[in-house]
N, CA, C and O of each residue as an XYZ file, in Angstrom:
656
protein
N       0.841     -1.187      0.000
C       0.000      0.000      0.000
C       0.881      1.243      0.000
O       1.905      1.304      0.680
N       0.459      2.215     -0.769
C       1.145      3.486     -0.675
C       0.524      4.271      0.489
O      -0.402      3.790      1.142
N       1.029      5.457      0.738
C       0.573      6.225      1.902
C      -0.916      6.564      1.821
O      -1.627      6.498      2.824
N      -1.379      6.925      0.634
C      -2.795      7.274      0.463
C      -3.683      6.055      0.730
O      -4.706      6.166      1.406
N      -3.292      4.899      0.201
C      -4.063      3.673      0.424
C      -4.066      3.285      1.903
O      -5.086      2.852      2.440
N      -2.917      3.445      2.548
C      -2.841      3.145      3.977
C      -3.764      4.064      4.771
O      -4.476      3.608      5.666
N      -3.756      5.351      4.448
C      -4.635      6.298      5.142
C      -6.104      5.961      4.910
O      -6.927      6.105      5.813
N      -6.432      5.512      3.703
C      -7.810      5.097      3.403
C      -8.172      3.855      4.204
O      -9.284      3.750      4.721
N      -7.234      2.910      4.308
C      -7.457      1.706      5.096
C      -7.681      2.069      6.560
O      -8.595      1.543      7.196
N      -6.859      2.958      7.093
C      -6.999      3.385      8.493
C      -8.351      4.061      8.717
O      -9.013      3.798      9.721
N      -8.765      4.923      7.798
C     -10.056      5.612      7.934
C     -11.215      4.618      7.853
O     -12.167      4.709      8.628
N     -11.135      3.670      6.917
C     -12.179      2.652      6.794
C     -12.268      1.830      8.077
O     -13.363      1.568      8.575
N     -11.115      1.423      8.614
C     -11.089      0.608      9.839
C     -11.662      1.385     11.027
O     -12.377      0.816     11.852
N     -11.352      2.673     11.117
C     -11.902      3.499     12.205
C     -13.416      3.629     12.076
O     -14.127      3.530     13.076
N     -13.921      3.847     10.863
C     -15.374      3.930     10.657
C     -16.046      2.610     11.010
O     -17.099      2.581     11.647
N     -15.421      1.523     10.584
C     -15.951      0.197     10.881
C     -15.975     -0.043     12.390
O     -16.947     -0.581     12.921
N     -14.916      0.353     13.070
C     -14.853      0.163     14.515
C     -15.917      1.001     15.225
O     -16.545      0.538     16.176
N     -16.112      2.211     14.769
C     -17.139      3.062     15.377
C     -18.513      2.406     15.242
O     -19.298      2.419     16.190
N     -18.806      1.842     14.090
C     -20.075      1.147     13.871
C     -20.189     -0.065     14.793
O     -21.244     -0.314     15.377
N     -19.102     -0.811     14.918
C     -19.112     -1.983     15.801
C     -19.329     -1.574     17.255
O     -20.083     -2.226     17.978
N     -18.678     -0.509     17.679
C     -18.822     -0.053     19.063
C     -20.245      0.436     19.326
O     -20.788      0.218     20.409
N     -20.845      1.091     18.342
C     -22.236      1.530     18.481
C     -23.162      0.330     18.607
O     -24.122      0.360     19.376
N     -22.876     -0.722     17.854
C     -23.676     -1.945     17.937
C     -23.526     -2.585     19.315
O     -24.510     -3.037     19.900
N     -22.298     -2.624     19.834
C     -22.083     -3.195     21.162
C     -22.861     -2.417     22.221
O     -23.410     -3.003     23.155
N     -22.903     -1.107     22.070
C     -23.634     -0.271     23.025
C     -25.141     -0.509     22.911
O     -25.828     -0.623     23.926
N     -25.649     -0.584     21.698
C     -27.091     -0.727     21.492
C     -27.586     -2.144     21.780
O     -28.577     -2.327     22.488
N     -26.908     -3.127     21.241
C     -27.391     -4.504     21.331
C     -27.047     -5.189     22.651
O     -27.805     -6.022     23.147
N     -25.900     -4.829     23.209
C     -25.434     -5.520     24.423
C     -25.325     -4.597     25.632
O     -25.009     -5.052     26.731
N     -25.587     -3.295     25.436
C     -25.471     -2.298     26.510
C     -24.096     -2.385     27.172
O     -23.959     -2.196     28.381
N     -23.106     -2.667     26.374
C     -21.782     -3.023     26.874
C     -21.156     -1.990     27.793
O     -20.382     -2.341     28.684
N     -21.473     -0.747     27.591
C     -20.804      0.299     28.359
C     -21.675      0.828     29.493
O     -21.371      1.863     30.086
N     -22.772      0.107     29.795
C     -23.708      0.569     30.817
C     -23.839     -0.358     32.021
O     -24.554     -0.028     32.967
N     -23.180     -1.484     32.011
C     -23.334     -2.417     33.121
C     -22.573     -1.924     34.345
O     -21.634     -1.135     34.235
N     -22.990     -2.397     35.499
C     -22.421     -1.924     36.777
C     -20.945     -2.279     36.912
O     -20.161     -1.480     37.424
N     -20.561     -3.469     36.457
C     -19.179     -3.935     36.619
C     -18.759     -4.770     35.416
O     -19.582     -5.301     34.671
N     -17.474     -4.858     35.266
C     -16.909     -5.796     34.313
C     -15.901     -6.647     35.080
O     -15.367     -6.214     36.101
N     -15.644     -7.839     34.594
C     -14.652     -8.728     35.206
C     -13.940     -9.467     34.084
O     -14.569     -9.962     33.149
N     -12.638     -9.532     34.193
C     -11.841    -10.216     33.180
C     -11.149    -11.400     33.817
O     -10.435    -11.250     34.809
N     -11.355    -12.572     33.254
C     -10.698    -13.791     33.719
C      -9.577    -14.102     32.735
O      -9.811    -14.626     31.646
N      -8.359    -13.769     33.139
C      -7.220    -13.939     32.246
C      -6.989    -15.406     31.894
O      -6.514    -15.707     30.799
N      -7.314    -16.318     32.799
C      -7.063    -17.738     32.531
C      -7.965    -18.290     31.425
O      -7.565    -19.202     30.702
N      -9.172    -17.748     31.287
C     -10.087    -18.221     30.246
C     -10.193    -17.245     29.079
O     -10.690    -17.603     28.011
N      -9.733    -16.025     29.277
C      -9.857    -15.010     28.244
C     -11.270    -14.472     28.106
O     -11.604    -13.864     27.089
N     -12.097    -14.688     29.108
C     -13.491    -14.217     29.072
C     -13.607    -12.865     29.768
O     -13.042    -12.642     30.839
N     -14.346    -11.985     29.137
C     -14.686    -10.695     29.722
C     -16.173    -10.730     30.007
O     -16.983    -11.015     29.125
N     -16.523    -10.437     31.251
C     -17.931    -10.472     31.675
C     -18.377     -9.080     32.073
O     -17.597     -8.280     32.590
N     -19.644     -8.810     31.823
C     -20.273     -7.572     32.259
C     -21.426     -7.965     33.160
O     -22.273     -8.781     32.796
N     -21.445     -7.364     34.353
C     -22.399     -7.771     35.375
C     -23.334     -6.634     35.751
O     -22.991     -5.458     35.629
N     -24.529     -7.009     36.214
C     -25.462     -6.013     36.729
C     -25.141     -5.720     38.191
O     -24.157     -6.226     38.731
N     -25.961     -4.913     38.819
C     -25.717     -4.506     40.212
C     -25.739     -5.691     41.179
O     -25.119     -5.636     42.242
N     -26.447     -6.758     40.817
C     -26.536     -7.949     41.681
C     -25.404     -8.943     41.432
O     -25.366    -10.007     42.049
N     -24.488     -8.603     40.532
C     -23.360     -9.481     40.248
C     -23.665    -10.572     39.245
O     -22.860    -11.486     39.068
N     -24.815    -10.498     38.580
C     -25.160    -11.490     37.561
C     -24.459    -11.137     36.255
O     -24.430     -9.976     35.848
N     -23.905    -12.135     35.615
C     -23.306    -11.918     34.302
C     -24.423    -11.690     33.297
O     -25.287    -12.546     33.103
N     -24.395    -10.530     32.664
C     -25.411    -10.176     31.678
C     -24.890    -10.325     30.246
O     -25.655    -10.599     29.321
N     -23.592    -10.142     30.083
C     -22.947    -10.280     28.773
C     -21.563    -10.854     29.017
O     -20.893    -10.499     29.987
N     -21.140    -11.744     28.127
C     -19.738    -12.158     28.170
C     -19.212    -12.275     26.753
O     -19.978    -12.357     25.793
N     -17.905    -12.282     26.640
C     -17.266    -12.329     25.323
C     -15.905    -12.985     25.442
O     -15.244    -12.902     26.478
N     -15.502    -13.632     24.378
C     -14.131    -14.121     24.267
C     -13.275    -12.923     23.872
O     -13.738    -12.022     23.172
N     -12.042    -12.920     24.318
C     -11.178    -11.775     24.048
C      -9.908    -12.181     23.327
O      -9.511    -13.346     23.308
N      -9.296    -11.185     22.744
C      -7.998    -11.329     22.108
C      -7.220    -10.066     22.425
O      -7.656     -8.966     22.083
N      -6.078    -10.209     23.072
C      -5.246     -9.044     23.373
C      -4.771     -8.412     22.069
O      -4.302     -9.101     21.163
N      -4.898     -7.098     21.990
C      -4.392     -6.371     20.830
C      -3.117     -5.635     21.224
O      -2.079     -5.809     20.587
N      -3.188     -4.822     22.259
C      -2.020     -4.075     22.702
C      -2.334     -3.294     23.954
O      -3.437     -3.370     24.495
N      -1.350     -2.541     24.406
C      -1.545     -1.709     25.596
C      -1.038     -0.301     25.292
O      -0.106     -0.096     24.514
N      -1.701      0.663     25.947
C      -1.334      2.051     25.756
C      -1.061      2.678     27.115
O      -1.838      2.510     28.054
N       0.051      3.403     27.210
C       0.416      4.116     28.429
C       0.262      5.609     28.193
O       0.909      6.179     27.315
N      -0.601      6.238     28.987
C      -0.759      7.689     28.886
C       0.483      8.401     29.414
O       0.866      9.452     28.902
N       1.109      7.825     30.442
C       2.307      8.451     31.025
C       3.411      8.630     29.998
O       3.974      9.716     29.861
N       3.715      7.566     29.284
C       4.827      7.631     28.331
C       4.371      7.906     26.908
O       5.201      8.113     26.023
N       3.047      7.911     26.674
C       2.550      8.102     25.317
C       3.055      7.004     24.413
O       3.570      7.267     23.326
N       2.902      5.746     24.872
C       3.459      4.642     24.088
C       2.474      3.483     23.952
O       1.596      3.273     24.788
N       2.659      2.750     22.873
C       1.853      1.585     22.518
C       2.773      0.377     22.446
O       3.906      0.478     21.977
N       2.284     -0.759     22.909
C       3.029     -2.013     22.776
C       2.052     -3.078     22.294
O       1.000     -3.291     22.897
N       2.408     -3.734     21.213
C       1.588     -4.831     20.709
C       1.556     -5.964     21.725
O       2.556     -6.228     22.391
N       0.425     -6.629     21.847
C       0.289     -7.729     22.805
C       1.250     -8.867     22.484
O       1.799     -9.485     23.397
N       1.462     -9.152     21.204
C       2.326    -10.269     20.837
C       3.776    -10.025     21.265
O       4.559    -10.971     21.347
N       4.141     -8.777     21.536
C       5.514     -8.437     21.940
C       5.627     -8.116     23.425
O       6.708     -7.767     23.899
N       4.537     -8.227     24.158
C       4.497     -7.810     25.560
C       4.640     -9.020     26.482
O       3.733     -9.847     26.570
N       5.767     -9.120     27.160
C       6.011    -10.274     28.018
C       5.217    -10.229     29.319
O       5.303    -11.156     30.124
N       4.448     -9.167     29.536
C       3.514     -9.124     30.663
C       2.200     -9.817     30.317
O       1.346    -10.014     31.182
N       2.046    -10.180     29.062
C       0.877    -10.916     28.588
C       1.272    -12.388     28.530
O       2.382    -12.718     28.114
N       0.373    -13.267     28.943
C       0.646    -14.713     28.953
C       1.043    -15.196     27.558
O       0.537    -14.703     26.550
N       1.952    -16.164     27.517
C       2.476    -16.698     26.254
C       1.353    -17.130     25.317
O       1.408    -16.833     24.124
N       0.350    -17.814     25.819
C      -0.765    -18.280     24.978
C      -1.495    -17.095     24.337
O      -1.870    -17.150     23.166
N      -1.689    -16.044     25.101
C      -2.366    -14.857     24.575
C      -1.486    -14.109     23.585
O      -1.984    -13.567     22.599
N      -0.179    -14.075     23.841
C       0.732    -13.456     22.870
C       0.679    -14.214     21.549
O       0.654    -13.608     20.478
N       0.664    -15.529     21.629
C       0.630    -16.347     20.411
C      -0.648    -16.084     19.610
O      -0.605    -16.031     18.381
N      -1.781    -15.918     20.295
C      -3.042    -15.648     19.596
C      -3.003    -14.314     18.865
O      -3.632    -14.162     17.818
N      -2.277    -13.358     19.401
C      -2.252    -12.035     18.782
C      -1.187    -11.912     17.687
O      -1.064    -10.860     17.059
N      -0.432    -12.964     17.461
C       0.594    -12.955     16.404
C       0.009    -12.645     15.026
O       0.699    -12.107     14.160
N      -1.243    -12.982     14.833
C      -1.911    -12.742     13.546
C      -1.813    -11.272     13.131
O      -1.772    -10.962     11.941
N      -1.775    -10.389     14.095
C      -1.699     -8.948     13.814
C      -0.449     -8.608     13.004
O      -0.462     -7.686     12.189
N       0.620     -9.349     13.231
C       1.887     -9.064     12.559
C       1.777     -9.177     11.041
O       2.549     -8.552     10.314
N       0.821     -9.969     10.560
C       0.647    -10.141      9.111
C       0.275     -8.830      8.431
O       0.463     -8.676      7.224
N      -0.251     -7.892      9.204
C      -0.596     -6.597      8.628
C       0.631     -5.858      8.115
O       0.507     -4.998      7.243
N       1.793     -6.167      8.627
C       3.019     -5.529      8.128
C       3.230     -5.881      6.658
O       3.567     -5.013      5.853
N       3.034     -7.147      6.307
C       3.184     -7.577      4.909
C       2.046     -7.063      4.045
O       2.261     -6.636      2.911
N       0.839     -7.106      4.584
C      -0.339     -6.682      3.819
C      -0.263     -5.195      3.479
O      -0.540     -4.792      2.349
N       0.112     -4.391      4.460
C       0.114     -2.936      4.265
C       1.453     -2.389      3.775
O       1.511     -1.318      3.172
N       2.518     -3.126      4.036
C       3.850     -2.615      3.727
C       4.395     -1.699      4.811
O       5.440     -1.073      4.633
N       3.690     -1.619      5.933
C       4.108     -0.771      7.053
C       4.542     -1.663      8.208
O       3.759     -2.467      8.713
N       5.801     -1.512      8.623
C       6.334     -2.383      9.671
C       5.862     -2.032     11.080
O       6.274     -2.681     12.041
N       5.019     -1.032     11.222
C       4.511     -0.650     12.537
C       3.777     -1.825     13.199
O       3.712     -1.900     14.426
N       3.229     -2.737     12.395
C       2.504     -3.896     12.930
C       3.441     -5.011     13.369
O       3.012     -5.973     14.006
N       4.699     -4.887     13.034
C       5.683     -5.920     13.342
C       6.811     -5.374     14.213
O       7.890     -5.962     14.283
N       6.560     -4.263     14.867
C       7.588     -3.592     15.672
C       7.525     -4.098     17.107
O       6.483     -3.996     17.754
N       8.618     -4.638     17.604
C       8.630     -5.311     18.901
C       8.766     -4.383     20.092
O       8.346     -4.731     21.195
N       9.329     -3.243     19.895
C       9.538     -2.309     21.009
C       8.304     -1.436     21.189
O       7.393     -1.452     20.362
N       8.286     -0.683     22.268
C       7.209      0.277     22.484
C       7.293      1.352     21.418
O       8.380      1.778     21.027
N       6.142      1.779     20.959
C       6.055      2.814     19.943
C       5.540      4.094     20.584
O       4.500      4.085     21.244
N       6.249      5.176     20.398
C       5.786      6.459     20.897
C       4.684      6.985     19.999
O       4.852      7.078     18.784
N       3.542      7.331     20.610
C       2.416      7.832     19.821
C       1.373      8.440     20.728
O       1.432      8.311     21.951
N       0.425      9.101     20.113
C      -0.682      9.623     20.898
C      -1.802      8.580     20.940
O      -1.768      7.566     20.243
N      -2.774      8.864     21.771
C      -3.860      7.917     21.992
C      -4.680      7.677     20.726
O      -5.163      6.567     20.504
N      -4.838      8.691     19.909
C      -5.610      8.552     18.666
C      -4.976      7.510     17.749
O      -5.688      6.708     17.145
N      -3.656      7.511     17.636
C      -2.991      6.512     16.804
C      -3.145      5.120     17.399
O      -3.261      4.144     16.658
N      -3.148      5.009     18.730
C      -3.384      3.709     19.374
C      -4.756      3.167     18.975
O      -4.900      1.972     18.716
N      -5.761      4.039     18.926
C      -7.095      3.624     18.491
C      -7.090      3.219     17.024
O      -7.757      2.255     16.650
N      -6.347      3.941     16.185
C      -6.276      3.593     14.767
C      -5.609      2.240     14.561
O      -6.080      1.430     13.762
N      -4.516      1.990     15.277
C      -3.859      0.685     15.167
C      -4.793     -0.436     15.619
O      -4.858     -1.499     15.002
N      -5.512     -0.173     16.708
C      -6.481     -1.154     17.200
C      -7.546     -1.416     16.146
O      -7.894     -2.568     15.888
N      -8.062     -0.361     15.540
C      -9.109     -0.513     14.530
C      -8.620     -1.358     13.352
O      -9.339     -2.236     12.874
N      -7.402     -1.091     12.888
C      -6.873     -1.860     11.760
C      -6.655     -3.318     12.159
O      -6.962     -4.224     11.385
N      -6.132     -3.548     13.354
C      -5.920     -4.918     13.829
C      -7.254     -5.661     13.964
O      -7.359     -6.823     13.574
N      -8.263     -4.996     14.513
C      -9.559     -5.641     14.702
C     -10.243     -5.925     13.375
O     -10.940     -6.931     13.241
N     -10.054     -5.056     12.397
C     -10.578     -5.330     11.055
C      -9.936     -6.608     10.516
O     -10.622     -7.504     10.025
N      -8.625     -6.672     10.616
C      -7.893     -7.847     10.128
C      -8.318     -9.119     10.862
O      -8.431    -10.181     10.250
N      -8.552     -9.017     12.154
C      -8.915    -10.178     12.974
C     -10.404    -10.521     12.906
O     -10.841    -11.538     13.445
N     -11.176     -9.666     12.239
C     -12.621     -9.848     12.129
C     -13.286     -9.904     13.510
O     -14.199    -10.695     13.745
N     -12.812     -9.055     14.405
C     -13.376     -8.989     15.759
C     -14.669     -8.176     15.731
O     -14.913     -7.394     14.812
N     -15.485     -8.379     16.755
C     -16.791     -7.716     16.852
C     -16.706     -6.332     17.479
O     -17.705     -5.613     17.514
N     -15.557     -5.951     17.966
C     -15.368     -4.669     18.627
C     -14.246     -4.809     19.635
O     -13.470     -5.763     19.585
N     -14.160     -3.844     20.562
C     -13.106     -3.933     21.562
C     -13.572     -3.332     22.879
O     -14.561     -2.602     22.942
N     -12.834     -3.661     23.919
C     -13.050     -3.079     25.234
C     -11.680     -2.743     25.796
O     -10.721     -3.499     25.638
N     -11.611     -1.623     26.439
C     -10.343     -1.138     26.996
C     -10.399     -1.316     28.505
O     -11.263     -0.747     29.173
N      -9.472     -2.111     29.041
C      -9.458     -2.341     30.484
C      -8.185     -1.758     31.093
O      -7.120     -1.788     30.477
N      -8.308     -1.231     32.302
C      -7.118     -0.664     32.951
C      -6.181     -1.756     33.441
O      -6.611     -2.856     33.786
N      -4.926     -1.440     33.464
C      -3.891     -2.293     34.034
C      -3.757     -1.929     35.518
O      -4.486     -1.066     36.008
N      -2.851     -2.566     36.223
C      -2.595     -2.184     37.620
C      -2.234     -0.710     37.732
O      -2.644     -0.022     38.667
N      -1.462     -0.244     36.766
C      -1.128      1.172     36.669
C      -2.302      1.856     35.972
O      -2.561      1.570     34.803
N      -3.019      2.749     36.652
C      -4.234      3.328     36.054
C      -3.982      4.154     34.793
O      -4.921      4.467     34.062
N      -2.741      4.502     34.538
C      -2.428      5.266     33.328
C      -2.193      4.363     32.122
O      -2.018      4.852     31.006
N      -2.188      3.046     32.340
C      -1.980      2.087     31.259
C      -3.230      1.238     31.105
O      -3.842      0.837     32.095
N      -3.604      0.969     29.875
C      -4.774      0.129     29.642
C      -4.500     -0.857     28.511
O      -3.696     -0.609     27.612
N      -5.199     -1.982     28.594
C      -5.127     -3.023     27.567
C      -6.316     -2.872     26.632
O      -7.437     -2.608     27.067
N      -6.056     -3.042     25.354
C      -7.098     -3.035     24.343
C      -7.375     -4.493     23.986
O      -6.498     -5.192     23.477
N      -8.591     -4.943     24.254
C      -8.983     -6.328     24.006
C      -9.986     -6.396     22.867
O     -11.009     -5.712     22.896
N      -9.699     -7.208     21.874
C     -10.677     -7.482     20.836
C     -11.739     -8.407     21.404
O     -11.436     -9.268     22.230
N     -12.977     -8.238     20.968
C     -14.087     -9.056     21.456
C     -14.633     -9.922     20.332
O     -14.780     -9.491     19.188
N     -14.926    -11.160     20.708
C     -15.519    -12.134     19.781
C     -16.555    -12.948     20.535
O     -16.524    -13.042     21.762
N     -17.465    -13.531     19.784
C     -18.466    -14.448     20.358
C     -19.156    -13.828     21.574
O     -19.116    -14.382     22.672
N     -19.772    -12.705     21.368
C     -20.443    -11.986     22.454
C     -21.792    -12.659     22.709
O     -22.541    -12.965     21.781
N     -22.079    -12.878     23.988
C     -23.307    -13.574     24.368
C     -24.071    -12.782     25.419
O     -23.476    -12.201     26.327
N     -25.388    -12.764     25.292
C     -26.271    -12.145     26.280
C     -26.744    -13.219     27.246
O     -26.941    -14.371     26.861
N     -26.923    -12.834     28.501
C     -27.428    -13.742     29.535
C     -28.583    -13.060     30.262
O     -28.686    -11.833     30.261
N     -29.443    -13.851     30.877
C     -30.544    -13.325     31.696
C     -31.323    -12.239     30.955
O     -31.617    -11.184     31.517
N     -31.650    -12.501     29.710
C     -32.314    -11.463     28.912
C     -33.660    -11.073     29.502
O     -34.138     -9.964     29.262
N     -34.274    -11.953     30.263
C     -35.553    -11.601     30.905
C     -35.364    -10.533     31.979
O     -36.337     -9.920     32.417
N     -34.145    -10.309     32.399
C     -33.864     -9.328     33.448
C     -33.202     -8.053     32.916
O     -32.769     -7.207     33.697
N     -33.127     -7.919     31.607
C     -32.515     -6.737     31.013
C     -33.434     -5.536     31.224
O     -34.655     -5.667     31.143
N     -32.861     -4.387     31.489
C     -33.692     -3.185     31.608
C     -34.396     -2.903     30.286
O     -33.838     -3.151     29.217
N     -35.605     -2.392     30.359
C     -36.316     -2.047     29.129
C     -35.848     -0.676     28.661
O     -35.383      0.151     29.446
N     -35.982     -0.466     27.378
C     -35.551      0.823     26.795
C     -36.499      1.940     27.113
O     -36.276      3.077     26.697
């Protein structure tokens, strides 16, 4: 891809991600539940109501992490703080380097960037991975967060969902 094609790809991926996020909000109320819980051993992300009932869950795929303090992004496949199995699952993202001709998808070190570029990289990765959207969870350090791709989203206790 030349620069213009890459910029078009990035814009398309961002538009696609915005649509996916709107769907997650409308169909699953993903951003309105009382709590979320992430089980790293199973890779499941759960969203719970005030009573602690799981109302939505999803399979996840680590994409990367962003630090506001340092203004840096690290791909999950290159992050040794991510479990080996999860790093291996995110290796697919590296193929974007060959597809686009941009090695930013295959860069092992932290990349200095602003938050907007972190969202763009996430959008392009999620397009490539055919994910249903993403959720951003905080790390132990509140200035750092993980970007998780979501797949196989399921609703639970639909009889107890708030009415519109």
